[in-house]
C-alpha positions as CSV (number, residue, x, y, z in Angstrom):
1,M,103.3,116.7,114.8
2,A,104.6,118.6,111.8
3,A,101.1,120.2,110.7
4,D,101.6,122.5,113.6
5,R,104.9,123.4,112.5
6,L,104.5,123.5,108.8
7,D,105.3,127.2,108.3
8,H,109.0,125.9,109.8
9,V,109.5,122.9,108.3
10,E,111.7,122.6,105.4
11,L,110.1,120.2,102.7
12,N,112.8,118.2,100.4
13,C,112.1,116.4,97.2
14,L,113.8,113.5,95.7
15,V,114.5,114.1,92.3
16,H,114.5,110.5,90.5
17,A,115.4,111.7,86.9
18,V,116.7,115.2,85.3
19,N,116.1,115.1,81.5
20,L,117.8,118.4,79.8
21,T,116.2,119.0,76.4
22,D,115.5,122.0,74.1
23,D,111.4,121.1,74.1
24,P,110.4,121.4,77.7
25,A,107.2,121.2,76.3
26,S,107.4,117.8,74.6
27,A,106.6,114.7,76.8
28,P,109.4,113.3,79.2
29,P,111.1,110.1,78.2
30,P,110.1,107.0,80.3
31,F,112.4,107.0,83.2
32,P,113.4,103.9,84.9
33,N,111.5,103.1,88.1
34,V,108.8,105.4,87.7
35,A,105.0,104.2,87.0
36,V,103.0,107.1,86.0
37,P,100.1,106.4,83.5
38,T,100.7,109.2,81.3
39,P,103.5,111.5,79.9
40,D,101.4,114.5,81.0
41,E,101.4,113.2,84.6
42,L,104.8,112.1,84.6
43,S,105.7,115.8,83.7
44,K,103.9,117.5,86.6
45,L,105.8,115.7,89.3
46,P,108.1,117.8,91.2
47,G,110.9,114.8,91.4
48,I,111.1,114.6,87.3
49,M,112.9,117.0,85.8
50,H,112.5,117.7,82.0
51,G,113.2,120.9,79.9
52,T,115.7,123.2,79.7
53,P,118.1,124.3,82.7
54,E,116.2,128.0,82.5
55,S,112.7,126.2,82.3
56,I,113.8,123.4,85.3
57,A,114.9,126.6,87.3
58,E,111.7,128.2,86.8
59,D,109.8,124.8,87.7
60,L,111.7,124.7,91.1
61,H,111.0,128.4,92.1
62,R,107.3,127.4,91.2
63,Y,107.6,124.4,93.4
64,R,109.1,126.5,96.2
65,E,105.8,128.7,96.1
66,A,103.5,126.2,95.4
67,Y,104.5,123.1,97.6
68,G,106.9,124.5,100.0
69,I,109.8,122.4,98.7
70,S,112.9,124.4,99.9
71,Y,115.7,121.6,98.8
72,Y,116.0,118.9,96.7
73,T,118.0,115.6,96.7
74,I,119.5,114.8,93.5
75,R,120.6,111.1,92.4
76,V,124.3,110.8,91.2
77,P,123.8,110.1,87.7
78,N,121.9,113.5,87.3
79,M,124.3,115.9,89.1
80,V,126.1,116.6,86.0
81,D,122.7,117.9,84.2
82,F,121.4,119.5,87.7
83,A,124.5,121.4,88.0
84,K,123.5,123.4,84.7
85,V,120.3,124.0,86.5
86,I,121.3,124.8,90.0
87,K,123.3,127.6,89.1
88,L,120.6,129.5,87.6
89,V,118.3,129.3,90.7
90,R,120.9,130.8,92.7
């Protein structure tokens, strides 16, 4: 079982949406195919990235520390925006 090897398992997160904005504290916009009751809950999902490239890079580091997520799968429509983030994470 993976639970027995969790310290050695790489965890992945599918990123459903990336929304770059100068105001990371603002509520994220509604995203297609993401049904979450409140904007606050939506902003806390690791698969929804909302904020400046710098704030999203900080979120990625925080998610790695808190949840052990070591890599992300980015959907094609989000790759250009995510490229602005990933260069800050390296």
